[in-house]
C-alpha positions as CSV (number, residue, x, y, z in Angstrom):
1,M,-55.6,-94.9,-4.2
2,T,-52.3,-96.7,-4.2
3,N,-49.8,-96.1,-1.5
4,N,-46.3,-96.4,-3.0
5,P,-43.9,-96.7,0.0
6,P,-40.3,-95.9,-0.6
7,S,-38.0,-98.9,-1.2
8,A,-35.8,-100.1,1.6
9,G,-32.7,-98.7,-0.1
10,D,-34.0,-95.2,-0.4
11,S,-32.6,-92.5,1.8
12,D,-35.1,-89.8,3.0
13,N,-33.5,-87.3,0.7
14,E,-33.8,-89.6,-2.4
15,T,-37.4,-90.2,-1.6
16,R,-38.1,-86.5,-1.1
17,Q,-36.5,-85.8,-4.5
18,R,-38.7,-88.5,-6.2
19,I,-41.8,-87.0,-4.6
20,I,-40.9,-83.5,-5.8
21,A,-40.2,-84.8,-9.3
22,A,-43.6,-86.5,-9.5
23,R,-45.3,-83.3,-8.4
24,A,-43.7,-81.0,-11.0
25,P,-46.2,-81.7,-13.8
26,V,-49.1,-80.7,-11.6
27,L,-47.5,-77.3,-10.9
28,H,-47.1,-76.6,-14.6
29,E,-50.8,-76.8,-15.2
30,V,-52.4,-73.4,-15.3
31,R,-54.2,-72.3,-12.2
32,P,-55.1,-75.5,-10.3
33,P,-57.1,-75.0,-7.1
34,A,-54.9,-73.2,-4.5
35,H,-53.0,-75.5,-2.2
36,D,-54.7,-78.6,-3.6
37,H,-52.5,-81.2,-1.9
38,G,-55.0,-83.9,-3.0
39,R,-54.0,-83.3,-6.6
40,H,-50.3,-83.7,-5.7
41,R,-51.0,-87.0,-4.0
42,R,-53.2,-88.3,-6.8
43,H,-50.7,-87.4,-9.5
44,G,-48.0,-89.5,-8.0
45,R,-50.3,-92.0,-6.4
46,I,-48.9,-91.5,-3.0
47,A,-50.7,-91.5,0.3
48,R,-51.0,-88.4,2.5
49,P,-48.7,-89.7,5.3
50,A,-45.8,-90.3,2.9
51,L,-46.3,-86.9,1.2
52,Y,-46.3,-85.0,4.5
53,R,-43.4,-87.0,5.9
54,Y,-41.0,-86.0,3.1
55,V,-42.4,-82.7,1.8
56,S,-43.5,-80.0,4.3
57,S,-45.7,-77.9,2.0
58,R,-46.7,-77.1,-1.6
59,D,-44.3,-74.1,-1.3
60,E,-41.4,-76.4,-0.8
61,I,-42.3,-78.3,-4.0
62,I,-42.6,-75.1,-5.9
63,E,-39.3,-73.8,-4.7
64,R,-37.5,-77.1,-5.7
65,V,-39.2,-77.1,-9.1
66,I,-38.1,-73.5,-9.8
67,I,-34.5,-74.2,-8.8
68,D,-34.4,-77.4,-10.8
69,R,-35.6,-75.7,-13.9
70,V,-33.2,-72.8,-13.5
71,E,-30.4,-75.2,-13.0
72,E,-31.3,-76.9,-16.3
73,L,-31.4,-73.5,-18.1
74,G,-28.1,-72.6,-16.5
75,E,-26.3,-75.6,-18.0
76,G,-27.1,-74.1,-21.4
77,F,-25.3,-70.8,-20.4
78,R,-22.0,-72.3,-19.3
79,P,-20.5,-72.5,-22.8
80,L,-20.9,-68.7,-22.9
81,F,-18.0,-68.4,-20.4
82,E,-15.9,-70.8,-22.5
83,D,-16.5,-69.0,-25.7
84,A,-15.9,-65.4,-24.4
85,T,-12.5,-63.7,-24.5
86,S,-13.0,-61.8,-21.2
87,F,-15.1,-61.9,-18.0
88,A,-17.0,-58.8,-19.1
89,E,-18.0,-60.3,-22.4
90,A,-19.1,-63.5,-20.8
91,F,-21.0,-61.8,-18.0
92,V,-23.0,-59.6,-20.4
93,A,-23.9,-62.6,-22.6
94,V,-24.9,-64.8,-19.6
95,S,-27.0,-62.0,-18.0
96,L,-28.9,-61.3,-21.2
97,A,-29.5,-65.0,-21.7
98,A,-30.6,-65.5,-18.1
99,V,-33.1,-62.6,-18.1
100,N,-34.7,-63.6,-21.4
101,A,-34.8,-67.3,-20.5
102,A,-36.7,-66.5,-17.3
103,R,-39.2,-64.4,-19.3
104,L,-39.7,-66.9,-22.1
105,D,-39.3,-70.4,-20.6
106,P,-42.8,-72.0,-20.7
107,N,-42.2,-74.0,-17.5
108,L,-41.3,-70.8,-15.5
109,Q,-44.2,-68.9,-17.1
110,A,-46.6,-71.7,-16.1
111,L,-45.3,-71.4,-12.5
112,F,-46.0,-67.6,-12.6
113,E,-49.6,-68.5,-13.6
114,T,-50.2,-71.2,-11.0
115,T,-48.7,-69.3,-8.1
116,T,-49.9,-65.8,-9.2
117,G,-46.2,-64.9,-9.5
118,S,-45.7,-64.3,-5.7
119,R,-43.9,-67.5,-4.8
120,I,-41.5,-67.6,-7.7
121,V,-40.5,-64.0,-6.9
122,Q,-39.9,-65.0,-3.2
123,V,-37.7,-67.9,-4.3
124,M,-35.6,-66.0,-6.9
125,A,-35.2,-62.9,-4.7
126,G,-35.1,-64.8,-1.4
127,P,-32.5,-64.6,1.4
128,S,-28.8,-65.5,1.0
129,T,-28.6,-67.6,4.2
130,G,-30.8,-70.0,6.0
131,A,-33.2,-72.7,4.9
132,E,-34.6,-70.6,2.0
133,S,-31.3,-69.7,0.4
134,G,-31.4,-72.4,-2.3
135,F,-31.7,-70.0,-5.2
136,H,-28.9,-67.8,-3.9
137,D,-26.7,-70.9,-3.4
138,F,-27.3,-72.0,-7.0
139,V,-26.4,-68.6,-8.5
140,K,-23.3,-68.4,-6.3
141,G,-22.2,-71.8,-7.4
142,F,-22.9,-71.0,-11.0
143,F,-20.6,-67.9,-11.0
144,K,-18.0,-69.4,-8.5
145,D,-15.4,-70.5,-11.1
146,A,-15.9,-67.4,-13.3
147,F,-15.5,-65.1,-10.3
148,A,-12.3,-66.9,-9.2
149,A,-10.7,-66.7,-12.6
150,A,-11.7,-63.1,-13.1
151,R,-10.2,-62.1,-9.7
152,A,-7.0,-63.9,-10.6
153,S,-6.7,-62.0,-13.9
154,G,-7.6,-58.7,-12.3
155,E,-11.0,-58.4,-14.1
156,L,-13.2,-58.5,-11.0
157,R,-13.1,-56.4,-7.8
158,T,-11.7,-58.1,-4.8
159,D,-13.2,-55.9,-2.0
160,V,-16.6,-57.5,-2.2
161,S,-17.5,-61.1,-1.4
162,D,-19.2,-63.5,-3.8
163,D,-22.3,-63.5,-1.6
164,A,-22.6,-59.7,-1.8
165,M,-22.2,-59.7,-5.6
166,V,-24.7,-62.5,-6.1
167,E,-27.3,-60.7,-4.0
168,W,-26.8,-57.6,-6.2
169,I,-26.9,-59.6,-9.4
170,R,-30.1,-61.5,-8.4
171,G,-31.8,-58.2,-7.5
172,V,-31.0,-56.6,-10.8
173,Y,-32.0,-59.7,-12.8
174,M,-35.3,-59.9,-11.0
175,M,-36.1,-56.3,-11.7
176,M,-35.3,-56.8,-15.4
177,I,-37.4,-60.0,-15.6
178,L,-40.4,-58.2,-14.1
179,R,-40.3,-55.2,-16.3
180,E,-42.2,-55.4,-19.5
181,D,-41.0,-52.1,-21.0
182,L,-37.4,-53.1,-21.7
183,D,-36.2,-54.0,-25.2
184,G,-32.9,-55.8,-26.0
185,E,-30.9,-52.6,-26.5
186,R,-32.1,-51.1,-23.1
187,E,-31.4,-54.4,-21.3
188,K,-27.8,-54.5,-22.6
189,E,-27.3,-50.9,-21.7
190,M,-28.4,-51.5,-18.1
191,I,-26.1,-54.5,-17.8
192,V,-23.1,-53.0,-19.4
193,S,-23.3,-49.5,-17.9
194,F,-24.5,-50.3,-14.4
195,L,-24.4,-54.0,-13.3
196,L,-21.2,-55.0,-15.0
197,R,-19.5,-51.7,-14.1
198,S,-20.3,-52.2,-10.4
199,L,-18.4,-55.6,-10.5
200,L,-15.2,-54.3,-12.1
201,P,-12.1,-53.3,-10.1
202,G,-11.1,-49.7,-9.5
203,H,-13.8,-48.6,-7.2
204,P,-12.7,-46.3,-4.4
205,T,-13.1,-47.6,-0.8
206,I,-15.8,-45.6,0.9
207,D,-15.8,-45.5,4.7
208,I,-19.3,-45.1,6.2
209,T,-18.3,-46.2,9.7
210,E,-18.0,-42.7,11.1
211,P,-19.1,-42.7,14.7
212,R,-22.7,-41.7,15.1
213,S,-21.9,-38.8,17.4
214,Q,-19.8,-37.2,14.6
215,L,-22.4,-37.5,11.8
216,T,-23.6,-34.2,10.6
217,A,-26.0,-33.2,7.8
218,P,-24.8,-31.3,4.8
219,K,-24.7,-27.6,5.5
220,A,-27.5,-26.8,3.1
221,L,-29.8,-29.2,4.9
222,R,-29.1,-28.2,8.4
223,R,-32.0,-26.6,10.2
224,K,-31.3,-23.8,12.6
225,A,-32.6,-24.2,16.1
226,P,-35.6,-22.0,16.6
227,T,-34.9,-18.8,18.6
228,T,-37.1,-17.9,21.5
229,R,-38.0,-14.3,22.3
230,R,-38.4,-13.1,25.8
231,A,-41.8,-11.8,26.6
232,R,-41.9,-8.1,27.4
233,S,-42.5,-7.3,31.0
């Protein structure tokens, strides 16, 4: 086995990206032995010390491959914003394209097979902050300019942050990707009638910050305190 050390001009991040790129084809093979780091080393002909110095785990490789592939797909969706006459039109088109691309893309499907689906779901539906927020950050960056333009033109609500909207969008997309009973008409209906509507302006402000001591249940749900009867003497 050949050990290919990084060149002197490489930064740690550049070396890490080269290692991840070399590992990607292994992950696209259907059902390799679980956590077979030996295959990852052999595929790129890199020694164990170099692999573990720059990449902490197979999960990290999987996460980066997923995000890289989604970024590639996302580039194909950007013209949909340019061709649309409104934010609503563009958002519906992008949403339908994103959900169906995730379902049909052979590389993402291969990752579902090789990871039993669990890791790809964790990445796509992962946290919005911290070390594992890479997918959230990508989606937020993808919509950033469209959100800004839509707010400026009064087409997007201003009382909710980009982070909050992206969390909601990711959750709905993931639900739709995982469901096998939705046809194109039902998908569009869900996006237009519910997801898009929740992003548009005109929603009343709801205050749920009432002090806990003043919170009361609806009258119909209140239970009367049990009455006690005095025992007869």
